[in-house]
C-alpha positions as CSV (number, residue, x, y, z in Angstrom):
1,X,118.4,67.1,105.6
2,X,118.7,70.7,106.9
3,X,117.5,71.7,110.4
4,X,114.7,73.7,108.8
5,X,113.5,70.8,106.7
6,X,113.5,68.5,109.8
7,X,111.4,71.1,111.7
8,X,109.0,71.5,108.8
9,X,108.5,67.7,108.5
10,X,108.1,67.4,112.2
11,X,105.5,70.2,112.4
12,X,103.5,68.6,109.5
13,X,103.6,65.1,111.0
14,X,102.6,66.2,114.5
15,X,99.7,68.3,113.3
16,X,98.5,65.7,110.8
17,X,98.4,63.1,113.5
18,X,96.5,65.4,115.9
19,X,94.0,66.7,113.3
20,X,93.2,63.1,112.2
21,X,91.9,62.4,115.6
22,X,89.7,65.5,115.7
23,X,87.5,66.2,112.6
24,X,86.4,69.6,114.0
25,X,90.0,70.8,114.0
26,X,90.9,69.4,110.6
27,X,87.9,71.2,109.0
28,X,88.6,74.5,110.6
29,X,92.4,74.8,110.4
30,X,95.3,74.8,107.9
31,X,98.9,74.3,108.7
32,X,101.6,75.7,106.4
33,X,104.8,74.2,107.7
34,X,107.0,76.6,105.8
35,X,105.1,79.8,104.9
36,X,106.7,81.9,102.2
37,X,104.5,85.1,102.1
38,X,106.6,88.1,103.3
39,X,105.7,91.6,104.1
40,X,106.9,92.9,100.7
41,X,104.0,91.0,99.1
42,X,101.5,93.0,101.0
43,X,100.5,96.3,99.4
44,X,100.7,99.3,101.8
45,X,99.7,98.9,105.4
46,X,103.1,100.2,106.5
47,X,102.1,101.1,110.1
48,X,100.5,97.7,110.7
49,X,103.5,95.9,109.0
50,X,105.9,97.7,111.3
51,X,104.0,96.7,114.5
52,X,103.5,93.1,113.4
53,X,107.1,92.6,112.3
54,X,108.3,93.9,115.7
55,X,106.5,91.0,117.3
56,X,108.7,88.6,115.2
57,X,111.6,89.4,117.6
58,X,109.8,87.2,120.2
59,X,110.9,84.3,118.0
60,X,114.0,85.5,116.2
61,X,115.7,87.5,119.1
62,X,113.8,86.5,122.3
63,X,116.6,87.9,124.6
64,X,116.6,91.3,123.0
65,X,113.7,92.3,125.2
66,X,115.7,91.8,128.3
67,X,118.3,94.3,127.1
68,X,115.6,96.9,127.1
69,X,114.0,95.9,130.4
70,X,110.8,94.5,129.0
71,X,109.2,91.3,127.7
72,X,107.5,90.5,124.4
73,X,103.7,90.8,124.2
74,X,101.9,87.5,125.0
75,X,99.7,87.9,121.8
76,X,98.6,90.6,119.4
77,X,95.2,91.4,118.0
78,X,94.6,92.7,114.5
79,X,91.5,95.0,114.1
80,X,90.1,95.7,110.6
81,X,87.2,94.9,108.3
82,X,87.1,91.9,106.1
83,X,89.6,91.9,103.3
84,X,92.0,94.5,104.5
85,X,95.0,92.0,105.0
86,X,94.8,90.7,108.5
87,X,95.4,87.1,107.5
88,X,98.3,88.2,105.2
89,X,100.0,90.1,108.0
90,X,99.7,87.0,110.3
91,X,101.2,84.7,107.7
92,X,104.0,87.3,106.9
93,X,104.8,87.4,110.6
94,X,105.3,83.6,110.5
95,X,107.6,83.9,107.5
96,X,109.7,86.6,109.0
97,X,109.9,84.7,112.3
98,X,110.8,81.4,110.6
99,X,108.0,79.5,112.1
100,X,105.2,77.3,110.8
101,X,101.8,79.0,110.3
102,X,98.6,77.5,111.8
103,X,95.5,79.3,110.5
104,X,92.4,78.7,112.5
105,X,89.0,79.9,111.3
106,X,87.3,80.5,114.6
107,X,83.7,80.7,113.2
108,X,84.1,77.4,111.4
109,X,85.7,75.8,114.5
110,X,82.7,77.0,116.6
111,X,80.3,75.4,114.1
112,X,82.2,72.1,114.1
113,X,82.5,72.0,117.9
114,X,78.8,72.8,118.5
115,X,77.4,70.4,116.0
116,X,79.9,67.6,115.6
117,X,82.4,67.2,118.4
118,X,81.3,65.8,121.8
119,X,85.0,65.3,122.9
120,X,86.0,68.8,123.7
121,X,88.0,67.9,126.8
122,X,89.9,65.4,124.8
123,X,90.5,67.9,122.1
124,X,91.9,70.5,124.5
125,X,94.2,68.0,126.1
126,X,95.5,67.0,122.7
127,X,95.9,70.6,121.6
128,X,98.1,71.4,124.6
129,X,100.2,68.4,124.0
130,X,100.7,68.9,120.3
131,X,101.7,72.6,120.8
132,X,104.2,71.6,123.4
133,X,105.8,69.2,121.0
134,X,105.6,71.4,117.8
135,X,108.6,73.3,116.5
136,X,108.1,77.1,116.7
137,X,104.7,78.0,115.3
138,X,102.6,81.1,114.7
139,X,99.0,80.4,115.7
140,X,96.4,82.7,114.0
141,X,92.9,82.8,115.5
142,X,90.9,84.4,112.6
143,X,87.8,86.3,113.6
144,X,87.4,85.9,117.3
145,X,84.1,87.7,117.3
146,X,82.6,84.6,115.9
147,X,78.9,85.5,116.6
148,X,79.1,88.4,114.1
149,X,81.0,86.5,111.4
150,X,79.4,86.0,108.0
151,X,80.2,82.3,108.3
152,X,77.8,82.1,111.3
153,X,75.0,84.3,110.3
154,X,72.8,86.2,112.7
155,X,70.4,85.1,115.4
156,X,71.8,81.7,116.4
157,X,70.0,80.6,119.6
158,X,71.4,77.1,119.1
159,X,74.9,78.3,120.1
160,X,75.7,78.0,123.8
161,X,77.8,81.1,124.0
162,X,79.1,80.5,127.6
163,X,80.6,77.0,126.9
164,X,81.9,78.2,123.5
165,X,83.8,81.1,125.2
166,X,85.2,78.8,127.8
167,X,86.5,76.5,125.0
168,X,88.0,79.4,123.0
169,X,89.7,81.0,126.0
170,X,91.2,77.7,127.0
171,X,92.4,77.2,123.4
172,X,94.0,80.6,123.4
173,X,95.6,80.2,126.8
174,X,97.1,76.9,125.9
175,X,98.5,78.4,122.6
176,X,100.1,81.3,124.5
177,X,101.7,79.0,127.2
178,X,104.6,77.5,125.2
179,X,107.6,79.9,124.8
180,X,108.1,78.9,121.1
181,X,104.6,80.0,119.9
182,X,103.6,83.4,118.5
183,X,99.8,84.0,118.9
184,X,97.8,86.4,116.7
185,X,94.1,87.1,116.8
186,X,91.8,89.1,114.5
187,X,88.4,90.6,114.5
188,X,86.3,92.5,112.0
189,X,84.0,93.6,114.8
190,X,86.1,95.2,117.6
191,X,83.2,97.1,119.1
192,X,81.4,93.9,120.1
193,X,84.4,91.8,120.9
194,X,84.1,90.1,124.3
195,X,86.4,91.7,126.8
196,X,87.5,88.2,128.1
197,X,89.7,88.0,124.9
198,X,91.6,91.1,126.1
199,X,92.1,90.1,129.7
200,X,95.7,89.4,130.7
201,X,97.6,87.5,129.6
202,X,95.8,87.1,126.3
203,X,95.7,89.7,123.5
204,X,97.6,92.6,125.1
205,X,98.4,94.6,122.0
206,X,95.8,95.7,119.5
207,X,96.9,96.8,116.0
208,X,94.6,98.6,113.6
209,X,94.8,97.4,110.0
210,X,93.5,100.3,108.0
211,X,94.5,100.7,104.4
212,X,95.4,104.2,103.2
213,X,93.2,105.2,100.3
214,X,94.1,105.2,97.4
215,X,97.8,104.5,97.7
216,X,97.6,101.1,99.5
217,X,94.9,99.9,97.1
218,X,97.1,100.9,94.1
219,X,100.1,99.2,95.5
220,X,98.2,96.0,96.2
221,X,96.8,95.9,92.7
222,X,100.2,96.4,91.1
223,X,101.6,93.5,93.2
224,X,98.9,91.2,92.0
225,X,99.0,92.4,88.4
226,X,102.7,91.6,88.4
227,X,102.1,88.2,89.9
228,X,99.5,87.4,87.2
229,X,102.0,88.4,84.5
230,X,104.6,86.1,86.0
231,X,102.2,83.2,86.0
232,X,101.2,83.9,82.4
233,X,104.8,84.5,81.3
234,X,103.7,87.6,79.3
235,X,102.5,91.1,79.6
236,X,98.8,91.2,80.4
237,X,98.2,94.9,81.3
238,X,98.8,97.9,79.2
239,X,98.8,101.6,80.0
240,X,96.7,101.1,83.2
241,X,96.1,104.3,85.1
242,X,95.8,102.6,88.5
243,X,94.9,105.7,90.5
244,X,92.1,106.4,88.0
245,X,90.8,102.8,88.5
246,X,90.4,103.2,92.3
247,X,89.8,106.9,92.6
248,X,86.0,107.0,92.7
249,X,85.1,103.9,94.7
250,X,86.4,104.0,98.3
251,X,84.3,101.3,99.8
252,X,86.0,98.0,98.8
253,X,88.9,96.7,101.0
254,X,92.1,95.5,99.2
255,X,90.9,91.9,99.0
256,X,87.8,92.9,97.0
257,X,89.9,95.1,94.7
258,X,92.2,92.1,94.0
259,X,89.1,90.0,93.2
260,X,88.0,92.7,90.7
261,X,91.4,92.5,89.0
262,X,91.1,88.8,88.6
263,X,87.5,89.1,87.3
264,X,88.8,91.3,84.5
265,X,91.5,88.7,83.7
266,X,88.9,85.9,83.7
267,X,86.7,88.0,81.3
268,X,89.7,88.2,79.0
269,X,90.3,84.4,79.3
270,X,86.6,83.7,78.5
271,X,86.9,85.8,75.3
272,X,90.2,84.2,74.4
273,X,88.5,80.7,74.7
274,X,85.8,81.9,72.4
275,X,88.3,82.8,69.8
276,X,87.6,86.5,70.0
277,X,90.3,89.1,69.2
278,X,91.2,90.7,72.4
279,X,93.8,93.1,73.7
280,X,95.6,93.5,77.0
281,X,93.8,94.6,80.1
282,X,93.2,98.3,80.0
283,X,92.1,101.1,82.4
284,X,88.7,100.9,80.7
285,X,88.4,97.1,81.2
286,X,89.1,97.6,85.0
287,X,86.7,100.5,85.3
288,X,84.0,98.4,83.7
289,X,84.6,95.7,86.3
290,X,84.5,98.2,89.1
291,X,81.1,99.4,87.9
292,X,79.8,95.9,87.8
293,X,80.8,95.3,91.4
294,X,79.5,98.7,92.5
295,X,76.1,97.9,91.1
296,X,76.0,94.4,92.7
297,X,77.2,95.7,96.1
298,X,74.5,98.3,96.1
299,X,72.0,95.5,96.3
300,X,74.1,93.6,98.9
301,X,74.9,96.4,101.2
302,X,72.0,96.0,103.8
303,X,73.3,92.5,104.4
304,X,76.9,93.4,104.7
305,X,76.6,95.1,108.1
306,X,79.2,94.9,110.9
307,X,80.9,97.5,113.1
308,X,84.4,98.7,112.5
309,X,86.6,101.1,114.4
């Protein structure tokens, strides 16, 4: 068994054992012992990819910083609205650095801790222990501004904000402490993010994740269209004018555009199941899907809310 395989199995076993003891952790986290997503699978976002990949040196070449009279950042913070690719960037960092990837949904964890887990001190003790024993791992705290997250909803007087912040800050500090961990945070609401998250030695480097319109959207759609054709083993799209598809609708982030692409594919699948004669996905098919989403989002917009730099 290779060293990489041993590390992967050890990471999985250690995390499974820890999560089994703490339901709140198991419901709010996912460990990928050997992530495979790399930066080439993320459409556009060149500036953000460059900054995030630089952080990988903390795991791949930790002594290189000494040659330049500096030290790696303790942790990095990704700023950007939902669906722009923050989670993808964090996972691609883990892939490039050759570490496991621990994805933590902070809003979900907060819900679990508040309503279901009275053993917070025991959880924190176990968290510090398991991270000290784990092979190299990238820990991703997704949506630190939990009180603004869609998973939480607004006006939650049942949430004891002070104790929750104490818990999260301790969780972050313990994640940063081991030399073999990379720590990434994200927020869709930077203007309301509590400053304690930015206090040294926590998230000392903020990176804006802001897709360039329309080029980054087009690149993302082409990547996912190619992936769909590989899964199907045949050509699914024909003569698509990708810039024309995205040209007149600037609002959706890349993640929502990808969902529109799959909605068009699912519509074709439904017609196929009904025995209808159908062609490949065209520019017109995609534009029709965009219009459906535009109409629906017009009704949802007041509830979408949020602040973004």
